[in-house]
N, C-alpha and C positions, 0 to 999 in steps of 0.2 A: 622833120627828119630830112636828110639829104644824102644822096649817093656820094661816095668818096671821090669819084672822078669829076663831080661837079664842083668840089672844093678846090681841086688842083687848078691853079691859074687865077684863083680869086685874089684880088688886090688887098693889100694891108695898108692902113693909114695911121698916121700919128694921131694923138688926141686932138690936134688942131685941124685935122682933115687933109694933111699932106700925104701923098702917096709915098710910102717908104719901101715897099717890097711886094712880093707875090708868093703865095703858097705853092711850093713845088710838089710835095707829097706829105702824107700823114703816116705816123707810126702808131699802130694799134696794139694794145696789150692783148695777147692771144686768149687768155683765160676769161677775162672780164668782157672783152670786146670793146673796151673804151679807147677812145683816141687819147693818147698821152703826150704826143709831140707833133709839132708841125715842122717840116723842113722847109725853110723859106729862103728865097733869094732876095738880097738887099742890095740897093745901089745899082750902078751900071747904067748902060743905055742900050736898048734893044738886045738885052741879054749879054752884052759884052761888058766885062769889068765888074760883074755882079759877084757877090759872095754868098755861099749857102751857109745857113746857121740852123741848128736844131734848137727849137725853143719849146718850153712846156706849153701845152695846149691852154692852160689856165691864163696865159699871158695874152690871149686873143679873145675879143668880144665882138660878136657880129653886130653890125650897124645896118639896119634895114634901109635907112636913108641913103647911105653910101653904096649899098650893095656889096659890101666888103667888111673886113675885120678891122678893128682898131686895136692898137697895142701902145703901151706906154714905154716900150723898150727904147732906150736912147742909143745914139751912135757910140757913146763911151762904153755902155754895157756890151754892145756887140764886139767892140775892139778887144775887150778883155775876157770874152766868153770862152768857156772850155770848148774844145773842138771834139765833136763826136762824129766820126765818119759814118757813111751810109752802110758800112759793113755790118752785117747782122751779128757777128761775133762780139762787137762792141757793146751790144745790149745785154750781154751776160755779165758785164762788169758793173756791179752796183755802185762802186766808188766813182766811176765816171759819171753815172747818172746822178749820184748824190751831189757831186761837184756842180753839175748843171743846175740842179734845183736850188742849191745854196746860192749860186751866182745870181739867179733871177728871183731869189727870195720867195719861192713858192713851195708848198708842201709836196712831198713825194707822192706819187700815185699808189705805191705799194702800202702806204699808210691809210688808204681809204677805208 
């Protein structure tokens, strides 16, 4: 187990080990207590020019050798990804979440 504040700032790598982004914060489903999304920053230099994307937690796998997460998300997937703002009211719209899960081809968390 790990505290959420220790996950924030954790690097994310491609399957080849290239640094592709950093975890900004997590989205936790209130009733189950499970992490369902990570909001990540991709690209940029020293925080400038980076873009935030919300991705399903299932798209991340922790790699102890790297001390960070690996993801198979491609730049093309990010470019066409649905935008989900950090506004809490967006999480009440299941269609937006369904679009996000469909885009990344992962099952929805409410189907657990």
